[in-house]
C-alpha positions in Angstrom: -3.3 6.5 -6.5 -1.6 9.2 -4.5 1.7 11.3 -4.3 3.0 12.8 -0.9 2.2 16.6 -1.2 5.3 17.2 1.2 7.6 14.9 -1.2 7.2 14.9 -4.9 8.7 12.5 -7.1 12.4 12.1 -7.0 14.3 13.6 -10.1 14.3 10.8 -12.8 17.7 9.2 -13.4 18.6 7.9 -16.9 18.1 4.2 -17.6 21.5 2.7 -17.7 22.4 1.4 -21.3 22.7 -2.3 -20.3 18.9 -2.0 -19.1 15.8 -2.1 -21.2 12.6 -0.5 -20.2 10.5 -3.2 -21.7 12.2 -6.0 -19.4 10.5 -6.8 -16.2 12.4 -8.9 -13.7 9.9 -10.2 -11.1 11.8 -11.2 -7.7 10.5 -14.3 -6.2 11.0 -15.7 -2.8 10.1 -18.6 -0.9 7.1 -18.5 1.7 5.2 -16.0 -0.6 1.5 -16.2 -1.8 0.9 -17.7 -5.1 -1.6 -15.1 -6.1 0.6 -12.0 -5.4 3.4 -13.7 -6.9 1.3 -14.7 -10.5 0.1 -11.0 -10.8 3.1 -9.5 -12.4 3.7 -12.9 -14.3 0.3 -13.0 -15.8 0.2 -9.0 -16.8 3.8 -8.8 -18.1 4.6 -12.4 -19.1 2.0 -13.3 -21.7 2.1 -12.2 -25.1 -1.2 -10.3 -25.9 -0.2 -8.4 -29.0 -3.2 -9.9 -30.8 -5.4 -7.8 -28.4 -3.4 -4.6 -28.9 -1.3 -5.0 -25.9 2.5 -4.3 -26.4 4.6 -7.0 -25.3 7.0 -7.0 -22.5 9.9 -9.4 -21.8 9.3 -11.0 -18.5 12.5 -12.3 -16.2 11.1 -14.4 -13.5 14.0 -14.2 -11.0 14.8 -16.0 -7.8 15.5 -13.9 -5.2 17.2 -16.3 -3.2 18.4 -20.0 -3.3 16.0 -22.6 -4.2 13.6 -24.4 -4.5 11.0 -21.7 -3.8 7.8 -22.8 -2.2 4.5 -20.8 -2.1 2.7 -20.5 1.1 0.5 -23.1 -0.3 3.4 -25.5 -0.6 3.8 -25.5 -4.4 7.5 -25.5 -5.5 8.7 -22.8 -7.9 11.8 -23.0 -10.1 12.8 -19.5 -11.5 14.6 -19.7 -14.8 16.7 -16.9 -13.7 18.8 -15.6 -10.8 19.6 -12.3 -9.3 22.0 -11.8 -12.3 19.4 -11.1 -14.7 18.1 -7.9 -12.5 20.6 -6.1 -14.3 18.9 -6.2 -17.7 15.5 -4.8 -16.3 14.0 -1.4 -16.7 11.4 -2.4 -14.1 11.9 -4.6 -11.0 8.8 -6.0 -9.2 8.8 -7.5 -5.7 5.0 -9.2 -5.7 5.8 -10.2 -1.9 7.9 -10.9 0.8 7.3 -13.5 3.4 8.1 -11.5 6.7 7.0 -8.1 7.8 9.6 -8.5 10.6 12.4 -9.7 8.9 14.5 -8.4 5.8 15.2 -10.4 2.6 18.8 -11.7 1.7 21.7 -9.2 1.5 22.0 -10.0 -2.3 18.5 -9.2 -3.5 18.5 -5.8 -1.3 21.7 -5.2 -3.1 20.2 -5.9 -6.4 17.5 -3.7 -5.8 19.5 -1.0 -4.8 21.7 -1.2 -7.9 18.6 -1.1 -10.2 17.4 1.8 -8.7 20.6 3.6 -9.1 20.8 2.7 -12.6 17.5 4.4 -13.2 15.1 1.2 -13.0 11.5 1.5 -12.1 11.1 -0.4 -8.6 7.6 -1.8 -7.7 6.4 -3.3 -4.4 3.1 -5.2 -4.4 1.5 -6.0 -1.1 4.2 -7.0 1.3 6.8 -6.4 -1.2 6.7 -3.0 0.1 9.0 -4.5 3.1 11.6 -5.4 0.8 11.7 -1.9 -0.6 11.7 -0.6 2.9 14.5 -2.9 3.8 16.7 -1.7 0.9 16.2 1.7 1.9 14.4 2.6 -1.2 11.3 4.2 0.6 13.2 6.6 3.0 11.2 9.9 3.0 8.8 8.7 0.4 5.0 7.9 0.2 4.1 4.3 0.2 1.3 1.9 1.1 0.8 -1.9 1.6 -2.1 -4.0 2.9 -3.9 -2.2 5.4 -3.3 -4.6 7.7 0.4 -4.5 7.8 0.5 -0.7 7.3 1.2 0.3 10.9 4.0 -2.4 11.1 5.6 -0.5 8.0 5.3 2.5 9.3 6.6 1.5 12.8 9.8 -0.3 11.1 10.6 2.3 8.7 9.5 5.8 10.3 10.5 8.0 7.7 8.3 6.3 5.0 4.9 8.3 4.6 2.7 5.2 4.7 -1.0 5.7 3.9 -3.1 2.4 4.3 -6.0 4.0 2.3 -4.2 4.0 -1.1 -5.0 1.0 -3.6 -1.4 1.9 -5.0 1.1 5.0 -4.6 3.2 6.2 -7.6 6.2 8.0 -6.6 7.9 8.2 -10.0 10.6 5.7 -9.9 9.2 4.0 -6.7 5.8 2.3 -6.7 3.7 0.3 -4.1 0.3 -1.3 -4.0 -2.0 -2.0 -1.2 -3.1 -5.9 -0.4 -3.8 -8.8 -3.0 -5.9 -7.6 -5.9 -4.5 -4.0 -5.5 -1.5 -5.4 -7.3 -3.4 -5.8 -10.3 -4.5 -2.2 -10.3 -0.9 -1.0 -10.1 0.4 -3.1 -12.8 -2.5 -1.8 -15.2 -1.4 1.5 -14.1 2.4 0.8 -15.2 0.6 -0.3 -18.5 -1.2 3.0 -18.7 1.9 4.9 -18.2 4.0 3.0 -20.5 1.5 2.3 -23.6 -1.4 4.6 -22.9 -5.0 4.2 -21.8 -5.9 2.0 -24.8 -3.4 -0.4 -24.2 -4.6 -0.7 -20.6 -8.2 -0.9 -21.5 -7.2 -3.7 -23.9 -5.3 -5.6 -21.1 -8.1 -5.2 -18.7 -10.5 -6.5 -21.1 -8.3 -9.5 -21.6 -8.4 -9.9 -17.8 -12.0 -9.4 -17.4 -11.2 -6.2 -15.0 -12.2 -2.8 -14.9 -9.5 -0.4 -16.5 -9.7 1.6 -13.3 -11.3 0.1 -10.2 -13.7 2.0 -8.1 -15.7 0.6 -5.1 -18.1 3.6 -4.4 -16.0 5.1 -1.6 -13.8 7.3 -3.9 -12.6 10.4 -1.8 -10.2 12.1 -4.4 -8.5 11.2 -7.9 -7.8 7.5 -8.0 -8.2 7.1 -4.3 -10.1 4.4 -2.5 -10.5 3.0 0.6 -9.4 -0.4 1.3 -11.4 -2.3 3.7 -11.0 -5.7 2.3 -10.0 -8.7 4.7 -6.3 -10.3 3.9 -6.4 -13.9 2.2 -4.6 -15.2 5.1 -6.9 -14.6 7.9 -10.1 -15.4 5.9 -10.8 -18.8 7.6 -9.5 -17.5 11.0 -12.2 -16.8 13.7 -10.3 -13.2 14.0 -11.8 -12.4 10.4 -15.4 -12.2 11.5 -14.3 -10.0 14.4 -12.4 -7.6 12.2 -15.3 -7.4 9.6 -17.7 -6.7 12.6 -15.3 -3.9 14.0 -15.3 -2.2 10.5 -19.1 -2.5 10.1 -19.5 -1.0 13.8 -16.8 1.9 13.7 -19.7 4.4 14.7 -19.9 2.6 17.9 -18.2 3.0 21.1 -16.3 -0.4 21.7 -12.8 -1.5 22.9 -10.5 -4.1 22.4 -12.1 -6.0 25.4 -15.3 -6.2 23.1 -13.3 -7.7 20.5 -11.8 -10.3 22.4 -15.1 -11.2 23.9 -16.6 -11.8 20.3 -13.7 -13.8 19.6 -14.1 -15.8 22.7 -10.7 -15.3 23.9 -9.0 -13.8 26.9 -7.7 -10.0 26.2 -4.0 -11.6 26.4 -4.7 -14.4 23.9 -6.4 -12.0 21.7 -3.7 -9.6 21.7 -1.1 -12.2 20.9 -3.2 -13.9 18.3 -4.1 -10.5 16.5 -0.8 -9.2 16.5 0.7 -12.7 15.0 -1.7 -12.4 12.2 -1.6 -8.6 11.4 1.8 -7.4 12.8 -0.2 -4.7 14.7 -1.5 -4.3 18.1 -5.6 -4.4 18.2 -5.7 -1.2 19.7 -3.5 0.5 17.4 -5.3 -0.9 14.5 -8.9 0.1 15.9 -7.6 3.6 16.3 -6.2 3.8 12.7 -9.4 2.5 11.5 -11.4 5.0 13.4 -9.0 7.7 11.9 -9.7 6.6 8.5 -13.4 6.9 8.8 -13.0 10.1 10.1 -10.9 11.1 7.2 -13.7 9.9 4.8 -16.4 11.7 6.6 -14.5 15.1 6.6 -14.0 14.7 3.0 -17.6 13.6 1.9 -19.9 15.2 4.5 -20.8 18.5 6.2 -20.7 17.3 9.9 -18.9 19.1 12.4 -15.7 17.7 13.8 -17.7 17.0 17.1 -20.4 15.1 14.9 -17.5 13.3 13.1 -16.0 12.2 16.3 -19.1 10.8 17.7 -19.9 8.9 14.4 -16.4 7.2 14.3 -16.8 6.0 17.8 -14.4 8.3 19.6 -15.4 9.3 23.1 -14.9 13.0 22.5 -13.9 15.5 19.9 -10.5 15.9 21.8 -9.6 12.3 21.4 -10.3 12.4 17.5 -8.1 15.5 17.2 -5.1 13.9 18.9 -5.1 10.9 17.1 -6.2 12.6 13.8 -3.1 14.8 14.3 -0.9 11.9 15.3 -1.6 9.7 12.1 -2.2 12.2 9.4 0.0 15.2 10.8 -3.0 17.7 10.5 -6.0 18.9 12.8 -9.5 17.7 11.2 -10.3 21.2 10.5 -7.3 21.9 8.6 -7.4 18.8 6.6 -11.2 19.4 5.7 -10.1 22.9 4.4 -7.0 21.7 2.4 -9.1 18.7 0.8 -11.9 21.2 -0.3 -9.4 23.7 -1.6 -7.8 21.2 -4.0 -11.3 20.0 -4.9 -12.3 23.5 -6.1 -8.9 23.9 -7.4 -10.2 21.2 -9.8 -6.7 19.3 -10.2 -6.8 16.7 -7.1 -3.4 17.7 -6.3 -2.5 18.1 -2.6 -1.8 21.4 -1.0 -0.3 21.8 2.4 -2.8 22.4 5.0 -3.5 25.8 6.6 -2.7 25.3 10.3 0.9 26.3 10.1 2.5 23.3 8.6 2.4 20.6 6.0 1.1 17.1 6.5 3.3 14.6 8.2 7.3 15.1 7.7 9.6 12.8 9.4 10.8 14.4 12.8 8.4 17.2 12.5 6.6 17.9 15.8 3.0 19.1 15.4 2.0 22.6 16.8 -1.0 23.1 19.3 -4.3 22.9 18.0 -5.8 26.3 17.2 
């Protein structure tokens, strides 16, 4: 979990009288994966009071005219329409089918209205794109599946997109990374509403850890997301992507990845972009920067050594890409990270090279 150090949560808006905090509306759309769609339905829609989990009231709402079909072809019939969203204190978009097109205008209007009336708005995985289309992420920190993070950042440049996070809690707006990270965020919501004991009881019933860790923690509730998306699991590119993540310490380019996929560069670029929404070169640079970020946090390697261990051809290349993506030089980022670790709170502080991390429209100053 994270909060953007340059932003901070928006002031809370009092929940409208017609809305109830325990009422959770889940917006369902055609063309969404069954797994992501089922997460909030299972967490908030099953009565587990016998296990010590307070009950929510779930409203499964069709975000558009039906029938709704999942990516597997299953047909869903939601018992409620968009009108029921007006009763919810929490509105969840578990997925949206397109990273390039917006949801229906009526669904976006329902999200905006809910937010203006004090409801908590949640986007799981690609659901963040629906929140972005509604304008609810403007100027805020957010995350989504790391494969689609570059596209989210490009489509909505005022959003502070962090692909490393399992989930981001910005007060009344919450987003999660891909697939199973949606469960982590839903457990976090239960923990917020009813305390750690209720969240732990729910986790036990779901046979999950109350707080997930994967051995790569780099700060309070922060985890690197290196999982592969389900939708490319059977694709030849999945193996190529996995190989790239395991060999980031080596110098290789997109031509190398195309050769491993037995494709021409043009075909590889087109296929990679169609599956991930990101150009392969942009994706590869982002992964190298994330690896450098981790090494700066957990090791004592010099910036030059970090550059070499992340496959950058020179420290100058690392500094340029690092600053463009994270808004700080590597040295300043490390200093700020260690300062907040010593502070003991884990809260982010501004970096020390003359400006704070990434603010929309802010131009970086020259490296010192």
